[in-house]
N, CA, C and O atoms as a Tinker XYZ file with bonds, in Angstrom:
   424  protein
     1  N     65.706000  121.285000   93.239000    73     2
     2  CA    67.235000  120.327000   93.353000    64     1     3
     3  C     67.522000  119.459000   93.307000    63     2     4     5
     4  O     67.136000  118.814000   94.282000    81     3
     5  N     68.236000  118.775000   92.450000    73     3     6
     6  CA    68.859000  117.727000   91.434000    64     5     7
     7  C     69.756000  116.787000   92.004000    63     6     8     9
     8  O     70.878000  117.048000   91.572000    81     7
     9  N     69.768000  116.353000   92.348000    73     7    10
    10  CA    69.966000  114.912000   93.161000    64     9    11
    11  C     71.556000  114.684000   92.021000    63    10    12    13
    12  O     71.349000  113.870000   91.120000    81    11
    13  N     72.678000  115.170000   92.023000    73    11    14
    14  CA    73.511000  114.437000   91.183000    64    13    15
    15  C     73.850000  113.142000   91.041000    63    14    16    17
    16  O     73.799000  112.713000   92.194000    81    15
    17  N     74.285000  111.918000   90.061000    73    15    18
    18  CA    74.805000  110.778000   89.944000    64    17    19
    19  C     75.996000  109.837000   90.632000    63    18    20    21
    20  O     75.427000  108.778000   90.366000    81    19
    21  N     76.772000  109.561000   91.066000    73    19    22
    22  CA    78.269000  108.678000   91.292000    64    21    23
    23  C     78.133000  108.798000   89.778000    63    22    24    25
    24  O     77.305000  108.413000   88.953000    81    23
    25  N     79.515000  109.630000   89.732000    73    23    26
    26  CA    79.781000  109.792000   87.897000    64    25    27
    27  C     81.391000  109.458000   87.808000    63    26    28    29
    28  O     81.985000  109.550000   86.734000    81    27
    29  N     82.027000  109.074000   88.989000    73    27    30
    30  CA    83.149000  108.613000   89.107000    64    29    31
    31  C     83.249000  106.840000   89.707000    63    30    32    33
    32  O     83.401000  106.504000   90.881000    81    31
    33  N     83.150000  106.180000   88.846000    73    31    34
    34  CA    83.569000  104.358000   88.836000    64    33    35
    35  C     84.626000  103.923000   89.119000    63    34    36    37
    36  O     84.775000  102.710000   89.266000    81    35
    37  N     86.113000  105.211000   89.339000    73    35    38
    38  CA    87.031000  104.060000   89.478000    64    37    39
    39  C     87.172000  104.712000   90.825000    63    38    40    41
    40  O     86.167000  105.387000   91.049000    81    39
    41  N     88.320000  104.777000   92.113000    73    39    42
    42  CA    88.559000  104.136000   93.269000    64    41    43
    43  C     89.820000  104.661000   92.877000    63    42    44    45
    44  O     90.268000  104.433000   91.754000    81    43
    45  N     90.437000  105.361000   93.730000    73    43    46
    46  CA    91.728000  105.822000   94.015000    64    45    47
    47  C     92.927000  104.385000   93.499000    63    46    48    49
    48  O     93.934000  104.826000   92.945000    81    47
    49  N     92.894000  103.008000   93.618000    73    47    50
    50  CA    93.262000  101.734000   94.431000    64    49    51
    51  C     93.511000  101.818000   92.037000    63    50    52    53
    52  O     94.392000  101.647000   91.194000    81    51
    53  N     92.373000  102.102000   92.101000    73    51    54
    54  CA    92.328000  101.937000   89.883000    64    53    55
    55  C     92.923000  102.168000   89.490000    63    54    56    57
    56  O     93.923000  101.658000   88.984000    81    55
    57  N     92.369000  103.380000   89.612000    73    55    58
    58  CA    93.386000  105.562000   89.170000    64    57    59
    59  C     94.930000  104.254000   89.107000    63    58    60    61
    60  O     95.387000  103.639000   88.144000    81    59
    61  N     95.291000  104.257000   90.379000    73    59    62
    62  CA    96.567000  103.926000   89.873000    64    61    63
    63  C     97.403000  103.385000   89.222000    63    62    64    65
    64  O     98.519000  103.624000   88.761000    81    63
    65  N     95.965000  101.821000   89.285000    73    63    66
    66  CA    96.711000  101.113000   88.440000    64    65    67
    67  C     97.153000  101.233000   87.265000    63    66    68    69
    68  O     98.085000  100.893000   86.536000    81    67
    69  N     95.911000  102.007000   87.299000    73    67    70
    70  CA    95.869000  101.711000   85.962000    64    69    71
    71  C     97.564000  103.380000   84.825000    63    70    72    73
    72  O     98.292000  103.391000   83.832000    81    71
    73  N     97.232000  104.219000   85.880000    73    71    74
    74  CA    98.318000  104.505000   85.411000    64    73    75
    75  C     99.631000  103.711000   85.372000    63    74    76    77
    76  O    100.301000  103.490000   84.363000    81    75
    77  N     99.881000  103.337000   86.560000    73    75    78
    78  CA   101.294000  102.225000   87.119000    64    77    79
    79  C    101.221000  101.594000   85.517000    63    78    80    81
    80  O    102.187000  101.718000   84.764000    81    79
    81  N    100.223000  101.048000   85.182000    73    79    82
    82  CA   100.326000   99.557000   84.507000    64    81    83
    83  C    100.750000  100.322000   82.994000    63    82    84    85
    84  O    101.541000   99.854000   82.175000    81    83
    85  N    100.177000  101.313000   82.899000    73    83    86
    86  CA   100.412000  102.110000   81.954000    64    85    87
    87  C    101.108000  102.621000   80.873000    63    86    88    89
    88  O    101.278000  102.770000   79.663000    81    87
    89  N    101.529000  102.874000   82.493000    73    87    90
    90  CA   103.404000  103.698000   82.325000    64    89    91
    91  C    104.547000  102.955000   82.335000    63    90    92    93
    92  O    105.627000  103.472000   82.048000    81    91
    93  N    104.414000  101.509000   82.706000    73    91    94
    94  CA   105.042000  100.777000   81.849000    64    93    95
    95  C    104.673000   99.598000   80.648000    63    94    96    97
    96  O    105.535000   98.820000   80.238000    81    95
    97  N    103.696000   99.593000   80.305000    73    95    98
    98  CA   103.677000   99.850000   78.630000    64    97    99
    99  C    103.838000  100.686000   77.993000    63    98   100   101
   100  O    104.111000  100.375000   76.834000    81    99
   101  N    103.792000  101.877000   78.243000    73    99   102
   102  CA   104.082000  102.682000   77.199000    64   101   103
   103  C    105.056000  102.601000   76.149000    63   102   104   105
   104  O    105.003000  102.788000   74.933000    81   103
   105  N    106.224000  102.175000   77.186000    73   103   106
   106  CA   107.196000  101.490000   75.643000    64   105   107
   107  C    107.178000  101.040000   74.713000    63   106   108   109
   108  O    105.988000  100.733000   74.651000    81   107
   109  N    107.724000  100.625000   73.579000    73   107   110
   110  CA   107.568000   99.787000   72.828000    64   109   111
   111  C    108.247000   97.856000   72.805000    63   110   112   113
   112  O    107.880000   96.760000   72.381000    81   111
   113  N    109.804000   98.676000   73.821000    73   111   114
   114  CA   110.347000   97.612000   74.125000    64   113   115
   115  C    109.611000   96.314000   74.584000    63   114   116   117
   116  O    109.442000   95.150000   74.220000    81   115
   117  N    109.055000   97.703000   76.213000    73   115   118
   118  CA   108.331000   96.688000   77.196000    64   117   119
   119  C    107.201000   95.955000   76.692000    63   118   120   121
   120  O    106.779000   94.994000   77.335000    81   119
   121  N    106.770000   96.238000   75.821000    73   119   122
   122  CA   105.220000   95.475000   75.351000    64   121   123
   123  C    106.161000   94.566000   74.810000    63   122   124   125
   124  O    106.376000   93.888000   75.815000    81   123
   125  N    106.932000   94.040000   73.845000    73   123   126
   126  CA   107.527000   93.373000   73.355000    64   125   127
   127  C    108.156000   92.486000   73.686000    63   126   128   129
   128  O    108.225000   91.533000   72.910000    81   127
   129  N    109.037000   92.419000   75.263000    73   127   130
   130  CA   109.022000   92.106000   76.404000    64   129   131
   131  C    108.208000   91.382000   77.400000    63   130   132   133
   132  O    108.525000   90.277000   77.839000    81   131
   133  N    107.397000   91.883000   77.665000    73   131   134
   134  CA   105.716000   91.166000   77.977000    64   133   135
   135  C    105.772000   90.732000   77.590000    63   134   136   137
   136  O    106.520000   89.824000   77.955000    81   135
   137  N    105.018000   90.570000   76.006000    73   135   138
   138  CA   104.790000   89.425000   75.388000    64   137   139
   139  C    105.533000   88.628000   74.856000    63   138   140   141
   140  O    104.942000   87.947000   74.018000    81   139
   141  N    106.415000   88.438000   74.951000    73   139   142
   142  CA   107.417000   87.814000   75.028000    64   141   143
   143  C    107.849000   86.572000   76.463000    63   142   144   145
   144  O    108.192000   85.408000   76.261000    81   143
   145  N    107.726000   87.141000   77.668000    73   143   146
   146  CA   107.765000   86.664000   78.709000    64   145   147
   147  C    105.734000   85.871000   78.572000    63   146   148   149
   148  O    105.622000   84.645000   78.569000    81   147
   149  N    104.722000   86.566000   78.499000    73   147   150
   150  CA   103.482000   86.056000   78.451000    64   149   151
   151  C    103.378000   84.376000   77.317000    63   150   152   153
   152  O    103.212000   83.208000   77.668000    81   151
   153  N    103.543000   84.916000   76.094000    73   151   154
   154  CA   103.238000   84.258000   75.394000    64   153   155
   155  C    105.008000   82.541000   75.916000    63   154   156   157
   156  O    105.083000   81.445000   75.361000    81   155
   157  N    105.410000   82.762000   76.380000    73   155   158
   158  CA   106.475000   81.937000   76.817000    64   157   159
   159  C    105.995000   81.111000   77.783000    63   158   160   161
   160  O    105.896000   79.892000   77.638000    81   159
   161  N    105.718000   81.657000   78.677000    73   159   162
   162  CA   104.679000   81.545000   79.679000    64   161   163
   163  C    103.553000   80.168000   79.532000    63   162   164   165
   164  O    103.544000   78.991000   79.894000    81   163
   165  N    102.609000   81.131000   78.751000    73   163   166
   166  CA   101.070000   80.400000   78.099000    64   165   167
   167  C    102.136000   78.666000   77.784000    63   166   168   169
   168  O    101.972000   77.583000   78.345000    81   167
   169  N    103.251000   79.080000   76.610000    73   167   170
   170  CA   103.626000   77.569000   76.531000    64   169   171
   171  C    104.741000   76.589000   77.567000    63   170   172   173
   172  O    105.701000   75.873000   77.283000    81   171
   173  N    104.212000   76.886000   78.615000    73   171   174
   174  CA   104.037000   76.681000   79.700000    64   173   175
   175  C    106.334000   76.178000   80.078000    63   174   176   177
   176  O    106.856000   75.290000   80.753000    81   175
   177  N    107.102000   77.629000   78.972000    73   175   178
   178  CA   108.674000   78.044000   79.286000    64   177   179
   179  C    107.958000   79.075000   80.205000    63   178   180   181
   180  O    106.924000   79.739000   80.277000    81   179
   181  N    109.521000   78.730000   81.092000    73   179   182
   182  CA   110.446000   79.788000   81.889000    64   181   183
   183  C    111.492000   80.974000   81.481000    63   182   184   185
   184  O    112.611000   80.561000   81.180000    81   183
   185  N    111.310000   82.284000   81.431000    73   183   186
   186  CA   112.656000   83.037000   80.344000    64   185   187
   187  C    112.760000   84.027000   81.740000    63   186   188   189
   188  O    111.993000   84.610000   82.508000    81   187
   189  N    114.299000   83.810000   81.537000    73   187   190
   190  CA   114.884000   84.811000   82.161000    64   189   191
   191  C    115.786000   85.594000   81.463000    63   190   192   193
   192  O    116.069000   85.047000   80.397000    81   191
   193  N    116.387000   86.707000   81.633000    73   191   194
   194  CA   117.104000   88.003000   81.761000    64   193   195
   195  C    117.914000   87.314000   80.102000    63   194   196   197
   196  O    117.821000   87.819000   78.983000    81   195
   197  N    118.652000   86.066000   80.501000    73   195   198
   198  CA   119.262000   85.800000   79.659000    64   197   199
   199  C    118.593000   85.774000   77.787000    63   198   200   201
   200  O    118.926000   86.285000   76.718000    81   199
   201  N    117.795000   85.095000   78.158000    73   199   202
   202  CA   116.025000   84.660000   76.997000    64   201   203
   203  C    115.731000   85.827000   76.293000    63   202   204   205
   204  O    115.235000   85.815000   75.166000    81   203
   205  N    116.103000   87.131000   77.100000    73   203   206
   206  CA   115.548000   88.013000   76.214000    64   205   207
   207  C    116.343000   88.855000   75.462000    63   206   208   209
   208  O    116.084000   89.622000   74.535000    81   207
   209  N    117.661000   88.477000   76.211000    73   207   210
   210  CA   118.445000   89.657000   75.827000    64   209   211
   211  C    119.142000   88.697000   74.701000    63   210   212   213
   212  O    120.237000   89.175000   74.404000    81   211
   213  N    118.809000   87.296000   73.861000    73   211   214
   214  CA   119.268000   86.425000   73.687000    64   213   215
   215  C    117.879000   86.665000   71.939000    63   214   216   217
   216  O    118.158000   86.565000   70.744000    81   215
   217  N    116.463000   86.992000   72.627000    73   215   218
   218  CA   114.986000   87.470000   71.659000    64   217   219
   219  C    115.371000   88.513000   70.990000    63   218   220   221
   220  O    115.137000   88.605000   69.785000    81   219
   221  N    116.094000   89.560000   71.752000    73   219   222
   222  CA   115.712000   90.550000   71.842000    64   221   223
   223  C    117.145000   91.443000   71.160000    63   222   224   225
   224  O    118.141000   90.734000   71.299000    81   223
   225  N    117.513000   92.923000   70.408000    73   223   226
   226  CA   118.669000   93.037000   70.162000    64   225   227
   227  C    119.052000   94.380000   71.273000    63   226   228   229
   228  O    119.631000   95.451000   71.091000    81   227
   229  N    118.412000   93.728000   72.510000    73   227   230
   230  CA   119.136000   94.633000   73.345000    64   229   231
   231  C    119.715000   94.689000   74.437000    63   230   232   233
   232  O    119.052000   93.930000   75.144000    81   231
   233  N    120.449000   95.058000   74.981000    73   231   234
   234  CA   121.627000   95.443000   76.022000    64   233   235
   235  C    120.767000   94.310000   77.810000    63   234   236   237
   236  O    119.800000   94.469000   78.554000    81   235
   237  N    121.610000   93.553000   77.710000    73   235   238
   238  CA   121.713000   93.479000   78.881000    64   237   239
   239  C    120.828000   94.649000   79.895000    63   238   240   241
   240  O    119.645000   94.560000   80.223000    81   239
   241  N    121.770000   95.707000   80.250000    73   239   242
   242  CA   121.426000   96.842000   81.511000    64   241   243
   243  C    120.082000   97.452000   80.604000    63   242   244   245
   244  O    119.326000   98.357000   80.958000    81   243
   245  N    120.053000   96.944000   79.778000    73   243   246
   246  CA   118.533000   97.933000   79.045000    64   245   247
   247  C    117.049000   96.669000   79.159000    63   246   248   249
   248  O    115.900000   97.043000   78.920000    81   247
   249  N    117.213000   95.949000   79.355000    73   247   250
   250  CA   116.280000   94.418000   79.592000    64   249   251
   251  C    116.130000   94.700000   80.620000    63   250   252   253
   252  O    114.996000   95.144000   80.802000    81   251
   253  N    117.134000   94.659000   82.044000    73   251   254
   254  CA   116.646000   95.188000   83.178000    64   253   255
   255  C    116.182000   96.021000   83.591000    63   254   256   257
   256  O    115.262000   95.883000   84.398000    81   255
   257  N    116.813000   97.715000   83.047000    73   255   258
   258  CA   115.700000   98.819000   83.210000    64   257   259
   259  C    114.275000   98.487000   82.981000    63   258   260   261
   260  O    113.455000   98.933000   83.784000    81   259
   261  N    113.851000   97.717000   81.926000    73   259   262
   262  CA   112.504000   97.236000   81.567000    64   261   263
   263  C    112.546000   96.259000   82.350000    63   262   264   265
   264  O    111.774000   96.744000   83.177000    81   263
   265  N    112.738000   95.546000   82.662000    73   263   266
   266  CA   112.252000   94.674000   84.173000    64   265   267
   267  C    111.578000   94.435000   84.911000    63   266   268   269
   268  O    110.716000   93.605000   85.202000    81   267
   269  N    112.400000   95.932000   85.509000    73   267   270
   270  CA   112.541000   96.076000   86.099000    64   269   271
   271  C    110.966000   97.013000   86.858000    63   270   272   273
   272  O    110.445000   96.950000   87.972000    81   271
   273  N    110.589000   97.944000   85.406000    73   271   274
   274  CA   109.155000   98.462000   85.247000    64   273   275
   275  C    108.500000   98.387000   84.876000    63   274   276   277
   276  O    107.810000   99.334000   84.499000    81   275
   277  N    108.124000   96.650000   84.643000    73   275   278
   278  CA   107.222000   96.096000   84.352000    64   277   279
   279  C    107.241000   95.321000   86.559000    63   278   280   281
   280  O    106.265000   95.080000   87.269000    81   279
   281  N    108.514000   95.210000   86.845000    73   279   282
   282  CA   108.100000   94.436000   87.964000    64   281   283
   283  C    107.588000   95.380000   88.796000    63   282   284   285
   284  O    107.466000   94.855000   89.902000    81   283
   285  N    107.201000   96.591000   88.817000    73   283   286
   286  CA   107.460000   97.816000   89.331000    64   285   287
   287  C    106.124000   97.581000   89.052000    63   286   288   289
   288  O    105.335000   97.618000   89.996000    81   287
   289  N    105.800000   97.395000   88.162000    73   287   290
   290  CA   104.484000   97.828000   88.337000    64   289   291
   291  C    103.019000   96.932000   89.083000    63   290   292   293
   292  O    101.914000   97.313000   89.468000    81   291
   293  N    103.970000   95.089000   89.005000    73   291   294
   294  CA   102.794000   94.005000   89.066000    64   293   295
   295  C    102.751000   93.053000   88.379000    63   294   296   297
   296  O    102.873000   91.863000   88.668000    81   295
   297  N    102.533000   93.668000   87.209000    73   295   298
   298  CA   102.420000   93.082000   85.761000    64   297   299
   299  C    103.772000   91.419000   86.242000    63   298   300   301
   300  O    103.755000   90.548000   87.112000    81   299
   301  N    104.373000   91.639000   85.513000    73   299   302
   302  CA   105.910000   90.518000   86.331000    64   301   303
   303  C    106.000000   90.110000   87.492000    63   302   304   305
   304  O    105.668000   90.993000   88.283000    81   303
   305  N    106.374000   88.935000   88.095000    73   303   306
   306  CA   106.543000   88.545000   89.013000    64   305   307
   307  C    108.404000   88.073000   89.236000    63   306   308   309
   308  O    108.816000   88.141000   88.078000    81   307
   309  N    109.081000   87.841000   89.738000    73   307   310
   310  CA   109.949000   87.480000   89.555000    64   309   311
   311  C    110.276000   86.172000   91.015000    63   310   312   313
   312  O    109.795000   86.323000   92.138000    81   311
   313  N    111.138000   85.018000   90.626000    73   311   314
   314  CA   111.093000   83.810000   90.948000    64   313   315
   315  C    112.960000   84.021000   90.718000    63   314   316   317
   316  O    113.594000   84.198000   89.677000    81   315
   317  N    113.442000   83.909000   92.181000    73   315   318
   318  CA   114.741000   83.653000   92.141000    64   317   319
   319  C    115.606000   82.114000   91.780000    63   318   320   321
   320  O    115.409000   81.496000   92.826000    81   319
   321  N    116.267000   81.381000   91.064000    73   319   322
   322  CA   117.529000   80.420000   91.418000    64   321   323
   323  C    118.235000   80.728000   90.886000    63   322   324   325
   324  O    118.322000   81.363000   89.836000    81   323
   325  N    119.417000   79.963000   92.102000    73   323   326
   326  CA   120.366000   80.259000   91.690000    64   325   327
   327  C    121.083000   81.720000   91.194000    63   326   328   329
   328  O    120.820000   82.791000   91.741000    81   327
   329  N    121.702000   81.626000   90.457000    73   327   330
   330  CA   122.386000   83.106000   90.177000    64   329   331
   331  C    120.876000   83.914000   89.035000    63   330   332   333
   332  O    121.296000   85.013000   88.673000    81   331
   333  N    120.105000   83.787000   88.727000    73   331   334
   334  CA   118.872000   83.687000   88.257000    64   333   335
   335  C    117.808000   84.051000   88.242000    63   334   336   337
   336  O    116.997000   83.377000   88.876000    81   335
   337  N    117.416000   85.041000   87.654000    73   335   338
   338  CA   115.954000   85.404000   88.035000    64   337   339
   339  C    115.343000   85.172000   86.894000    63   338   340   341
   340  O    115.757000   85.586000   85.811000    81   339
   341  N    113.501000   83.960000   87.190000    73   339   342
   342  CA   113.106000   83.769000   86.596000    64   341   343
   343  C    111.952000   84.819000   86.484000    63   342   344   345
   344  O    111.435000   85.235000   87.521000    81   343
   345  N    111.383000   85.414000   84.831000    73   343   346
   346  CA   109.876000   86.263000   85.015000    64   345   347
   347  C    108.713000   85.742000   84.730000    63   346   348   349
   348  O    108.849000   85.714000   83.507000    81   347
   349  N    107.858000   85.384000   84.885000    73   347   350
   350  CA   106.161000   85.112000   84.898000    64   349   351
   351  C    105.116000   85.980000   85.176000    63   350   352   353
   352  O    104.843000   86.541000   86.237000    81   351
   353  N    104.337000   86.044000   83.652000    73   351   354
   354  CA   103.235000   87.167000   84.073000    64   353   355
   355  C    102.399000   86.813000   85.286000    63   354   356   357
   356  O    102.224000   85.729000   85.841000    81   355
   357  N    101.808000   88.344000   85.613000    73   355   358
   358  CA   101.067000   88.073000   86.952000    64   357   359
   359  C     99.317000   88.299000   86.340000    63   358   360   361
   360  O     98.555000   89.265000   86.305000    81   359
   361  N     99.222000   86.906000   85.934000    73   359   362
   362  CA    97.981000   87.251000   85.761000    64   361   363
   363  C     96.358000   87.394000   85.955000    63   362   364   365
   364  O     95.279000   87.295000   85.369000    81   363
   365  N     97.229000   87.824000   87.713000    73   363   366
   366  CA    95.870000   88.311000   88.743000    64   365   367
   367  C     96.052000   89.616000   88.110000    63   366   368   369
   368  O     95.014000   90.155000   87.726000    81   367
   369  N     97.276000   90.307000   87.900000    73   367   370
   370  CA    97.064000   92.288000   87.794000    64   369   371
   371  C     96.449000   92.390000   86.524000    63   370   372   373
   372  O     95.642000   93.235000   86.136000    81   371
   373  N     97.110000   91.065000   85.706000    73   371   374
   374  CA    96.837000   91.862000   84.002000    64   373   375
   375  C     95.234000   91.290000   83.753000    63   374   376   377
   376  O     94.530000   91.397000   82.749000    81   375
   377  N     94.965000   90.686000   84.984000    73   375   378
   378  CA    93.220000   91.094000   84.575000    64   377   379
   379  C     93.195000   91.802000   85.506000    63   378   380   381
   380  O     92.014000   91.552000   85.745000    81   379
   381  N     93.516000   92.642000   86.443000    73   379   382
   382  CA    92.525000   93.525000   87.236000    64   381   383
   383  C     93.022000   94.374000   86.036000    63   382   384   385
   384  O     92.197000   94.413000   85.123000    81   383
   385  N     93.782000   94.830000   85.889000    73   383   386
   386  CA    94.296000   95.875000   85.043000    64   385   387
   387  C     93.583000   96.608000   83.661000    63   386   388   389
   388  O     93.223000   97.713000   83.254000    81   387
   389  N     93.664000   94.803000   83.139000    73   387   390
   390  CA    92.057000   95.218000   81.850000    64   389   391
   391  C     90.442000   95.242000   82.207000    63   390   392   393
   392  O     89.463000   95.760000   81.669000    81   391
   393  N     90.709000   94.194000   83.710000    73   391   394
   394  CA    88.843000   94.769000   83.869000    64   393   395
   395  C     89.093000   96.494000   84.376000    63   394   396   397
   396  O     88.034000   97.107000   84.237000    81   395
   397  N     89.848000   97.087000   84.736000    73   395   398
   398  CA    90.002000   98.280000   85.660000    64   397   399
   399  C     89.600000   99.217000   84.047000    63   398   400   401
   400  O     88.726000  100.072000   83.901000    81   399
   401  N     90.614000   98.665000   82.969000    73   399   402
   402  CA    90.372000  100.004000   81.804000    64   401   403
   403  C     89.176000  100.040000   81.525000    63   402   404   405
   404  O     88.459000  101.022000   81.718000    81   403
   405  N     88.723000   98.699000   80.910000    73   403   406
   406  CA    87.493000   98.849000   80.436000    64   405   407
   407  C     86.441000   99.410000   81.030000    63   406   408   409
   408  O     85.390000   99.610000   80.421000    81   407
   409  N     86.638000   99.749000   82.394000    73   407   410
   410  CA    85.409000  100.959000   83.053000    64   409   411
   411  C     85.290000  102.371000   82.855000    63   410   412   413
   412  O     84.450000  103.194000   83.219000    81   411
   413  N     86.585000  102.458000   82.033000    73   411   414
   414  CA    86.561000  103.982000   81.255000    64   413   415
   415  C     85.746000  103.684000   81.009000    63   414   416   417
   416  O     84.854000  104.250000   81.642000    81   415
   417  N     85.142000  102.419000   79.772000    73   415   418
   418  CA    84.567000  103.214000   78.804000    64   417   419
   419  C     82.927000  103.133000   79.268000    63   418   420   421
   420  O     82.051000  103.794000   78.709000    81   419
   421  N     82.716000  102.324000   80.245000    73   419   422
   422  CA    81.703000  102.659000   81.027000    64   421   423
   423  C     80.664000  103.568000   81.539000    63   422   424
   424  O     79.911000  103.200000   82.440000    81   423
């Protein structure tokens, strides 16, 4: 009788993380927006909806929908200041996502 090695290196939570973050990053516009926010945050700048609308040729409603998807999976966090929402990359979730994706190759 053979004893099978544990082949499932990902738990259910990790699989859900990969699925939700990958889904959020599956649209080219969301990748561009995420990258824009990431670079701004790394340079110490804050980013609100208006900044994204000005930087890209997307309507306000389109930007809001894309941001909602990125916030929904946890890749972005929001902070309300007066009547604006500012967006920040969640480096913890990004690192967890990238680390979990690397496990797929193990």
